[in-house]
NUDO-644186 format. One line per field, with one value per residue: residue number from 1; x, y, z of N, C-alpha, C, O, CB in turn. Coordinates in Angstrom, 1 decimal. Glycine has a CB too. Example, Ala and Ser with C-alpha at 12.3 -4.5 7.8 and 13.67 -1.06 7.14 Angstrom:
<rs>
pos: [1;2]
n_px: [13.2;12.8]
n_py: [-5.7;-2.2]
n_pz: [7.8;7.1]
ca_px: [12.3;13.7]
ca_py: [-4.5;-1.1]
ca_pz: [7.8;7.1]
c_px: [13.2;12.9]
c_py: [-3.3;0.0]
c_pz: [7.8;7.9]
o_px: [14.2;13.4]
o_py: [-3.3;1.1]
o_pz: [8.5;8.0]
cb_px: [11.3;14.1]
cb_py: [-4.5;-0.6]
cb_pz: [9.0;5.7]
</rs>
This chain:
<rs>
pos: [1;2;3;4;5;6;7;8;9;10;11;12;13;14;15;16;17;18;19;20;21;22;23;24;25;26;27;28;29;30;31;32;33;34;35;36;37;38;39;40;41;42;43;44;45;46;47;48;49;50;51;52;53;54;55;56;57;58;59;60;61;62;63;64;65;66;67;68;69;70;71;72;73;74;75;76;77;78;79;80;81;82;83;84;85;86;87;88;89;90;91;92;93;94;95;96;97;98;99;100;101;102;103;104;105;106;107;108;109;110;111;112;113;114;115;116;117;118;119;120;121;122;123;124;125;126;127;128;129;130;131;132;133;134;135;136;137;138]
n_px: [-42.1;-44.2;-47.2;-50.5;-51.9;-54.3;-56.4;-59.9;-61.6;-63.7;-64.9;-66.7;-68.7;-70.2;-69.4;-68.5;-66.1;-64.0;-64.3;-63.4;-60.6;-59.6;-60.1;-58.2;-55.9;-55.4;-55.4;-53.1;-51.4;-51.4;-53.6;-56.3;-59.0;-61.5;-64.3;-66.8;-69.0;-71.7;-73.3;-74.3;-76.2;-76.0;-73.6;-73.9;-75.9;-74.1;-72.6;-72.2;-70.3;-67.9;-65.9;-62.6;-61.7;-63.1;-63.3;-64.8;-67.1;-68.2;-70.1;-73.0;-75.9;-79.2;-78.3;-76.0;-72.4;-71.7;-74.2;-74.1;-71.3;-72.2;-73.9;-72.3;-70.5;-72.2;-72.8;-70.3;-67.9;-65.1;-64.3;-62.4;-62.9;-62.7;-62.9;-63.0;-63.3;-64.5;-65.3;-64.1;-64.4;-63.4;-64.7;-66.5;-64.7;-63.6;-65.9;-66.5;-64.3;-64.9;-67.0;-66.0;-64.3;-61.5;-59.8;-59.4;-59.6;-59.0;-60.2;-57.9;-55.3;-53.8;-55.2;-54.7;-52.0;-52.4;-54.3;-52.9;-50.9;-52.6;-53.6;-51.1;-50.9;-53.2;-52.3;-50.0;-51.0;-52.9;-50.9;-49.5;-51.6;-52.1;-49.4;-49.8;-51.9;-50.6;-48.6;-50.0;-50.3;-52.0]
n_py: [-195.9;-198.4;-199.5;-199.8;-202.6;-203.8;-202.1;-201.7;-201.3;-199.6;-199.9;-197.8;-197.6;-197.0;-198.0;-201.0;-202.1;-200.4;-200.7;-203.5;-203.3;-201.5;-202.8;-205.2;-203.7;-202.9;-205.4;-206.2;-204.7;-205.7;-205.3;-206.8;-206.5;-205.7;-204.3;-204.0;-201.8;-201.1;-199.0;-196.1;-196.4;-199.2;-199.1;-197.3;-198.8;-200.8;-199.5;-200.5;-202.3;-200.8;-199.3;-198.2;-196.6;-195.1;-195.1;-193.2;-192.8;-190.0;-189.2;-191.1;-193.1;-192.8;-192.1;-189.3;-188.8;-186.7;-186.7;-189.2;-188.9;-187.0;-188.5;-190.6;-189.0;-188.3;-190.6;-191.5;-189.5;-190.0;-191.7;-192.0;-190.5;-190.6;-189.2;-190.5;-189.9;-189.1;-186.4;-183.3;-180.8;-177.8;-176.3;-178.5;-180.1;-178.6;-178.0;-180.7;-181.3;-179.4;-180.6;-182.6;-184.6;-186.5;-186.3;-186.1;-187.5;-187.3;-189.2;-190.8;-192.0;-193.0;-193.6;-195.9;-195.3;-192.9;-193.5;-195.3;-193.3;-191.6;-193.6;-194.0;-191.4;-191.3;-193.4;-192.1;-189.9;-191.1;-192.5;-190.4;-189.2;-191.3;-191.2;-188.8;-188.8;-190.7;-189.2;-187.2;-185.9;-186.6]
n_pz: [54.7;55.6;54.0;55.4;54.8;55.9;55.9;55.5;52.4;50.3;47.0;44.8;41.9;39.0;36.8;35.8;34.5;35.4;38.3;38.4;37.5;39.4;41.8;41.3;41.0;43.6;45.1;44.1;45.4;47.9;49.5;51.2;52.1;50.5;49.1;46.5;44.8;42.8;42.9;44.9;46.8;47.5;48.7;50.8;52.3;53.2;55.2;57.8;57.9;58.4;56.8;56.1;54.2;51.2;47.8;45.5;42.9;41.1;39.4;39.2;38.7;40.1;43.2;43.3;43.7;45.5;46.9;48.3;49.5;51.5;53.1;54.0;55.7;57.4;58.7;59.5;60.2;60.2;58.3;55.4;52.4;49.0;45.9;42.8;39.7;36.3;36.2;35.9;36.4;38.2;40.2;41.1;42.2;44.3;45.9;46.6;48.3;50.3;51.4;52.8;51.4;51.2;49.2;45.6;42.6;39.2;36.6;34.6;32.4;34.6;36.8;38.8;39.7;40.9;42.8;44.5;45.5;47.0;48.9;50.0;51.3;52.9;54.9;55.9;57.2;59.0;60.5;61.7;63.2;65.0;66.4;67.5;69.2;71.1;72.1;73.5;76.9;79.8]
ca_px: [-43.2;-45.0;-48.7;-51.3;-52.9;-55.3;-57.5;-61.0;-61.6;-64.8;-64.9;-68.1;-68.4;-71.2;-68.4;-67.8;-64.8;-63.4;-64.2;-62.4;-59.3;-59.3;-60.1;-57.2;-54.8;-55.7;-54.9;-51.6;-50.6;-51.5;-54.9;-57.1;-60.4;-62.1;-65.8;-67.1;-70.5;-72.1;-74.2;-74.1;-77.2;-75.5;-72.5;-74.6;-76.4;-73.0;-71.4;-72.1;-69.1;-67.0;-64.7;-61.7;-61.5;-64.2;-63.2;-66.2;-67.3;-68.9;-71.5;-73.7;-77.3;-79.8;-77.5;-74.6;-71.3;-71.8;-75.2;-73.2;-70.6;-72.8;-74.4;-71.1;-70.0;-73.2;-72.7;-69.0;-66.9;-63.7;-64.1;-61.6;-63.6;-61.8;-63.5;-62.2;-64.2;-64.2;-65.7;-62.9;-64.6;-62.6;-65.7;-66.9;-63.5;-63.5;-67.2;-66.4;-63.5;-65.5;-68.0;-65.3;-63.8;-59.9;-58.9;-60.3;-58.7;-59.7;-59.9;-57.2;-54.7;-52.9;-56.0;-54.2;-51.1;-53.1;-54.9;-51.6;-50.5;-53.5;-53.4;-49.8;-51.2;-54.0;-51.4;-49.3;-52.0;-53.3;-49.8;-49.4;-52.8;-51.6;-48.3;-50.1;-52.6;-49.8;-47.8;-50.8;-50.4;-53.1]
ca_py: [-196.4;-199.6;-199.2;-200.7;-203.2;-204.3;-201.3;-202.1;-200.3;-199.9;-199.1;-197.4;-196.9;-197.7;-198.6;-202.4;-202.2;-199.5;-201.5;-204.6;-202.6;-200.8;-204.0;-206.1;-203.1;-203.0;-206.7;-206.5;-203.8;-206.4;-204.9;-207.9;-206.1;-204.8;-204.3;-203.3;-201.6;-200.6;-197.9;-195.4;-197.0;-200.4;-198.6;-196.8;-199.8;-201.5;-198.9;-200.9;-203.0;-200.0;-199.1;-197.1;-195.8;-195.4;-194.6;-193.0;-192.2;-188.7;-189.3;-192.2;-192.9;-192.7;-191.1;-188.9;-189.0;-185.9;-187.1;-190.3;-188.4;-186.4;-189.5;-191.2;-188.3;-188.2;-191.9;-191.6;-188.5;-190.3;-192.4;-191.4;-190.7;-190.2;-189.2;-191.0;-189.7;-188.2;-185.0;-182.5;-179.2;-177.4;-176.2;-179.6;-180.6;-177.7;-178.5;-182.1;-181.3;-178.7;-181.5;-183.7;-185.7;-186.4;-186.1;-185.9;-188.1;-187.3;-190.4;-190.7;-193.4;-193.3;-193.7;-196.6;-194.8;-192.0;-194.1;-195.5;-192.2;-191.3;-194.4;-193.5;-190.2;-191.7;-194.0;-191.0;-189.1;-192.2;-192.8;-189.1;-189.2;-192.2;-190.7;-187.5;-189.5;-191.2;-188.1;-186.4;-186.2;-185.9]
ca_pz: [55.6;54.9;53.8;56.1;53.9;56.5;55.8;54.8;51.3;49.4;45.7;44.4;40.6;38.3;35.7;36.3;34.1;36.4;39.6;38.1;37.6;40.6;42.6;41.1;41.4;45.2;45.6;43.8;46.4;49.1;50.3;51.1;52.5;49.4;48.7;45.6;44.9;41.5;43.1;46.1;47.7;48.2;49.6;52.0;53.0;53.6;56.0;59.1;57.8;58.8;55.9;56.5;52.9;50.2;46.6;45.1;41.7;41.3;38.4;39.3;38.6;41.6;43.9;42.8;44.6;46.5;48.0;49.0;50.4;52.7;53.9;54.6;56.6;58.7;59.3;60.3;59.6;60.1;56.9;54.2;51.0;47.9;44.7;41.5;38.7;35.1;36.4;36.2;36.7;39.5;41.3;41.6;43.1;45.6;46.6;47.2;49.2;51.2;52.0;53.5;50.7;51.6;47.9;44.4;41.4;38.0;35.8;33.2;32.1;35.6;37.9;39.7;40.3;41.8;43.9;45.3;46.2;47.9;49.9;51.0;52.1;54.2;55.7;56.7;58.0;60.2;61.5;62.3;64.2;65.9;67.1;68.2;70.3;72.1;72.8;74.5;78.2;80.6]
c_px: [-44.0;-46.4;-49.4;-52.3;-54.0;-56.6;-58.6;-61.5;-62.9;-64.6;-66.3;-67.9;-69.5;-70.6;-67.8;-66.5;-63.7;-63.1;-63.4;-60.9;-58.8;-59.0;-58.7;-55.9;-54.4;-55.0;-53.5;-50.9;-50.7;-52.8;-55.8;-58.7;-61.1;-63.5;-65.9;-68.7;-70.7;-72.9;-73.9;-74.9;-76.6;-74.4;-73.0;-75.2;-75.4;-72.1;-71.2;-70.8;-67.8;-65.8;-63.9;-61.7;-62.5;-63.8;-64.5;-66.3;-68.2;-70.3;-72.0;-75.3;-77.9;-79.2;-76.2;-73.6;-71.4;-72.9;-74.5;-72.3;-71.1;-73.4;-73.4;-70.6;-70.9;-73.1;-71.5;-67.9;-65.5;-63.3;-63.4;-62.4;-63.0;-62.5;-62.6;-63.3;-63.7;-64.5;-64.6;-63.2;-64.1;-63.5;-66.3;-65.9;-63.6;-64.8;-66.9;-65.4;-63.9;-66.4;-67.4;-64.5;-62.3;-59.3;-59.8;-59.3;-59.5;-59.2;-58.9;-56.3;-53.8;-53.9;-55.3;-53.1;-51.5;-53.5;-53.8;-51.0;-51.4;-53.6;-52.1;-50.1;-52.0;-53.0;-50.7;-50.1;-52.4;-52.1;-49.4;-50.4;-52.4;-50.4;-48.8;-50.9;-51.7;-48.9;-48.8;-50.8;-51.4;-52.8]
c_py: [-197.4;-199.2;-200.3;-201.4;-203.8;-203.4;-201.8;-201.0;-200.6;-199.2;-198.9;-196.8;-197.7;-198.3;-199.8;-202.6;-201.5;-200.3;-202.8;-204.2;-202.2;-201.9;-204.7;-205.3;-203.3;-204.2;-206.9;-205.8;-204.6;-206.2;-206.2;-207.6;-205.1;-205.2;-203.5;-203.1;-200.9;-199.4;-197.2;-196.0;-198.3;-200.0;-198.3;-197.9;-200.9;-200.9;-199.5;-201.9;-202.3;-199.9;-198.0;-196.1;-196.2;-194.5;-194.5;-192.3;-190.9;-188.7;-190.7;-192.0;-193.1;-191.8;-190.7;-189.1;-188.1;-186.2;-188.3;-189.8;-187.9;-187.4;-190.3;-190.4;-188.2;-189.4;-192.1;-190.7;-188.9;-191.2;-191.5;-191.4;-189.9;-190.3;-189.6;-191.0;-188.9;-186.7;-184.3;-181.1;-178.9;-176.9;-177.3;-180.3;-179.9;-178.1;-179.7;-182.1;-180.5;-179.5;-182.7;-184.7;-185.4;-186.0;-186.4;-186.5;-188.0;-188.4;-190.2;-192.1;-193.7;-193.3;-194.5;-196.1;-193.7;-192.4;-194.7;-194.4;-191.6;-192.2;-194.4;-192.2;-190.5;-192.5;-193.2;-190.4;-190.2;-192.3;-191.5;-188.9;-190.1;-191.6;-189.5;-187.9;-190.1;-190.2;-187.1;-186.9;-185.5;-185.6]
c_pz: [54.8;55.1;54.8;55.3;54.6;56.5;55.0;53.6;50.5;48.2;45.2;43.0;39.9;36.9;36.2;35.8;35.1;37.7;39.5;38.3;38.8;41.7;42.6;41.4;43.0;45.8;45.2;44.6;47.7;49.9;49.9;51.3;51.5;49.0;47.6;45.4;43.4;41.6;44.6;47.1;48.4;49.0;50.9;53.0;53.6;54.7;57.4;59.1;58.0;58.0;56.4;55.3;51.9;49.0;46.0;43.8;41.9;40.5;38.5;39.0;40.0;42.5;43.4;43.9;45.7;47.6;49.0;49.8;51.7;53.8;54.7;55.8;57.8;59.4;60.1;59.5;59.5;59.0;55.8;53.0;50.0;46.6;43.6;40.3;37.4;35.1;36.8;36.5;38.0;40.4;41.8;42.5;44.4;46.4;47.3;48.4;50.6;52.1;52.8;52.8;51.1;50.2;46.8;43.3;40.4;37.1;34.6;33.2;33.4;36.8;39.1;40.4;41.3;43.1;45.0;46.0;47.1;49.1;50.7;51.8;53.3;55.3;56.6;57.7;59.4;61.2;62.3;63.6;65.3;66.8;67.9;69.4;71.5;72.9;73.6;76.0;78.9;81.9]
o_px: [-44.3;-46.8;-49.1;-53.4;-54.8;-57.6;-58.4;-61.7;-63.2;-64.1;-67.1;-67.2;-69.7;-71.2;-66.8;-65.7;-62.6;-62.0;-62.7;-60.1;-57.7;-57.9;-58.0;-55.0;-53.4;-54.3;-52.8;-49.8;-50.1;-53.1;-56.0;-59.6;-61.2;-63.8;-65.3;-69.5;-69.9;-73.1;-73.3;-74.5;-76.7;-74.3;-72.7;-75.0;-75.8;-71.0;-70.3;-70.3;-66.7;-64.8;-64.3;-61.6;-62.7;-63.8;-65.2;-65.6;-68.9;-71.4;-71.4;-75.8;-77.3;-79.8;-75.3;-74.0;-71.3;-72.7;-74.5;-72.3;-70.7;-73.5;-73.5;-70.4;-70.5;-73.4;-71.5;-67.3;-64.8;-62.1;-63.9;-62.7;-62.8;-62.8;-61.5;-64.0;-62.6;-63.9;-64.1;-62.2;-64.4;-63.1;-66.6;-66.3;-63.6;-64.6;-67.2;-65.6;-63.5;-66.7;-68.1;-64.2;-61.9;-58.2;-60.9;-58.3;-60.6;-58.0;-59.3;-56.5;-53.1;-53.4;-55.3;-53.0;-50.9;-53.2;-53.8;-50.8;-50.9;-53.6;-52.0;-49.6;-51.6;-53.2;-50.6;-49.8;-52.3;-52.3;-49.0;-50.1;-52.4;-50.5;-48.3;-50.7;-52.1;-48.5;-48.2;-51.0;-51.7;-53.6]
o_py: [-197.2;-198.8;-201.5;-200.9;-204.4;-203.8;-202.4;-199.8;-201.7;-198.0;-199.8;-195.8;-198.8;-199.0;-199.8;-203.2;-202.0;-200.5;-203.1;-204.8;-202.5;-202.0;-204.7;-205.9;-203.8;-204.2;-207.7;-206.1;-204.1;-206.9;-206.7;-208.3;-203.9;-206.3;-202.5;-203.9;-200.1;-198.7;-197.9;-196.2;-198.5;-200.7;-198.8;-197.8;-201.7;-201.4;-199.1;-202.2;-202.9;-200.3;-197.0;-194.9;-197.4;-193.2;-195.4;-191.3;-190.8;-188.3;-191.5;-190.9;-193.5;-190.7;-191.6;-189.4;-188.5;-186.1;-188.2;-190.4;-188.3;-187.2;-190.6;-191.0;-188.0;-189.4;-192.6;-191.1;-188.2;-191.5;-190.4;-192.6;-188.7;-191.4;-189.1;-191.9;-188.3;-185.9;-184.5;-180.3;-179.6;-177.1;-177.2;-180.9;-180.5;-178.5;-179.8;-182.8;-180.9;-179.2;-183.5;-185.7;-184.3;-185.4;-186.9;-185.8;-188.5;-188.6;-189.5;-193.1;-194.7;-193.0;-194.0;-196.2;-193.5;-191.9;-194.4;-194.5;-191.1;-191.7;-194.7;-192.0;-190.2;-192.2;-193.4;-190.3;-189.9;-192.3;-191.6;-188.6;-189.6;-191.7;-189.2;-187.4;-190.0;-190.4;-186.2;-188.1;-184.3;-185.0]
o_pz: [53.7;56.2;55.0;55.2;53.8;56.9;54.0;53.9;50.1;48.2;45.2;42.8;40.1;36.1;36.9;36.5;35.4;38.2;40.4;39.1;39.2;42.3;43.6;42.0;43.4;46.7;45.9;44.7;48.7;50.9;48.8;50.7;51.7;48.7;47.5;45.8;43.0;40.6;45.5;48.3;49.6;50.1;52.0;54.3;54.4;55.1;58.1;60.2;58.0;58.4;56.9;55.5;51.6;49.1;45.8;43.6;42.9;41.0;37.9;39.1;41.0;42.7;43.2;45.0;46.9;48.9;50.2;51.0;52.8;55.0;55.9;56.8;59.0;60.6;61.2;58.5;58.7;58.8;55.5;52.5;50.0;46.2;43.4;40.0;37.4;34.3;37.9;36.7;39.0;41.6;43.0;43.5;45.4;47.5;48.5;49.3;51.7;53.3;53.5;53.4;51.4;50.2;46.9;43.0;40.4;36.9;33.7;34.0;33.3;37.9;40.2;41.6;42.4;44.2;46.2;47.2;48.1;50.3;51.9;52.9;54.4;56.5;57.8;58.9;60.6;62.4;63.4;64.7;66.5;68.0;69.0;70.5;72.7;74.0;74.3;76.3;78.9;82.6]
cb_px: [-44.2;-44.6;-49.1;-51.9;-52.3;-54.8;-57.1;-62.2;-60.2;-66.2;-64.1;-68.9;-66.9;-72.4;-67.3;-68.7;-64.9;-64.3;-65.7;-62.6;-59.3;-60.5;-61.2;-57.1;-54.9;-57.1;-55.6;-51.0;-51.3;-50.4;-55.6;-56.6;-60.3;-61.2;-66.8;-66.4;-71.1;-72.9;-75.8;-74.3;-78.6;-75.0;-71.8;-75.7;-77.4;-72.2;-71.6;-73.5;-69.0;-66.7;-65.1;-60.2;-60.0;-65.7;-62.3;-66.9;-68.0;-68.0;-71.3;-73.3;-77.8;-79.6;-77.3;-74.5;-69.9;-72.1;-76.5;-72.6;-70.1;-73.8;-75.2;-70.0;-69.7;-74.9;-72.8;-68.6;-66.9;-63.2;-65.4;-60.3;-65.2;-60.5;-63.9;-61.6;-65.3;-65.0;-66.8;-62.0;-66.2;-61.6;-66.7;-67.3;-62.1;-63.4;-68.2;-65.9;-62.4;-66.1;-68.8;-66.2;-64.1;-59.2;-57.7;-60.9;-58.2;-59.7;-61.3;-56.3;-53.7;-51.7;-57.3;-54.0;-50.3;-54.1;-55.7;-50.6;-50.1;-54.8;-53.7;-48.4;-51.9;-55.3;-50.7;-48.7;-53.4;-53.4;-48.4;-49.5;-54.2;-51.3;-47.2;-50.9;-53.4;-49.0;-47.0;-52.4;-49.2;-54.2]
cb_py: [-195.3;-201.1;-199.4;-200.0;-204.2;-204.5;-200.2;-202.3;-200.4;-199.6;-199.9;-196.4;-197.1;-196.7;-197.6;-203.7;-201.6;-198.1;-201.9;-205.0;-201.6;-199.8;-205.0;-206.6;-201.6;-203.1;-207.8;-206.2;-202.1;-206.0;-203.3;-208.8;-205.5;-204.9;-203.9;-203.8;-200.5;-201.5;-198.4;-194.0;-197.3;-201.3;-197.5;-196.0;-200.5;-201.9;-197.4;-201.6;-203.4;-200.3;-198.8;-197.6;-196.0;-195.0;-195.4;-192.2;-193.2;-187.4;-188.9;-192.7;-193.9;-194.0;-191.5;-187.4;-188.8;-184.7;-187.8;-191.1;-187.5;-185.4;-190.4;-191.3;-187.0;-187.9;-193.1;-193.2;-187.4;-190.9;-193.0;-192.3;-190.3;-191.0;-187.9;-192.7;-188.8;-188.7;-184.8;-182.5;-178.9;-176.3;-175.5;-180.4;-180.4;-176.0;-178.8;-183.2;-180.8;-177.7;-182.2;-184.3;-185.7;-187.9;-187.1;-184.3;-189.7;-186.0;-191.0;-189.1;-193.4;-192.3;-194.3;-197.9;-194.5;-191.5;-195.3;-195.9;-191.3;-191.3;-195.7;-193.2;-189.1;-192.7;-194.7;-190.1;-188.6;-193.9;-193.3;-188.1;-189.6;-193.3;-190.3;-186.5;-190.6;-192.1;-187.3;-186.4;-186.0;-186.6]
cb_pz: [56.2;55.5;52.1;57.1;53.1;57.8;55.3;55.8;50.4;50.0;44.5;45.4;40.0;38.1;35.3;35.7;32.7;36.6;40.0;36.7;36.8;41.1;42.2;39.7;41.1;45.5;45.1;42.3;46.7;49.9;49.8;52.0;53.9;48.0;49.7;44.5;46.3;40.7;42.8;46.0;47.0;47.2;49.1;51.6;52.2;52.4;56.2;59.6;56.6;60.1;54.5;57.0;52.3;50.7;45.9;46.1;40.8;40.8;36.7;40.5;37.6;42.2;45.3;42.2;43.9;46.0;47.2;48.1;49.9;52.2;53.1;53.6;55.9;58.3;58.3;60.4;60.4;61.4;56.3;53.9;51.1;47.7;44.6;41.7;39.4;33.9;37.3;35.0;36.8;39.3;40.9;40.6;42.3;45.3;45.6;46.0;48.7;50.6;50.8;54.4;49.0;52.5;47.9;44.1;41.6;37.3;35.3;33.0;30.7;35.7;37.5;39.2;39.4;41.2;43.4;44.5;45.3;47.3;49.4;50.0;51.2;53.7;55.1;55.8;56.8;59.5;60.7;61.2;63.6;65.2;66.3;67.2;69.7;71.5;71.7;74.1;78.7;80.6]
</rs>
């Protein structure tokens, strides 16, 4: 299956180095519509751009990732939110998924590989949902 590189992706992290690495990796994969934000508030103020996927850091100043996730889901529950964080506490991961995160990536030396795997999963889910819509007979 070919990845849909036309998806609009937001990267939200207060670590500028991580943002740079993630953006470049996504560009190398062929994704063209990437916006980066150094805090959750800027991300929330840009939701009118209608992102398909948001990679979101958990630990940030001002608003933490969980607060941002809740507001994103209130705005549009169909946005795929993926946490990518150094926070590896199991309960934190479980709570994030319960609140609507699609997946949770723990930062390590394979962040970009894990991002690619999650993007492949999202593309598969989107394709299955589209096939399901087409097969529904009224």
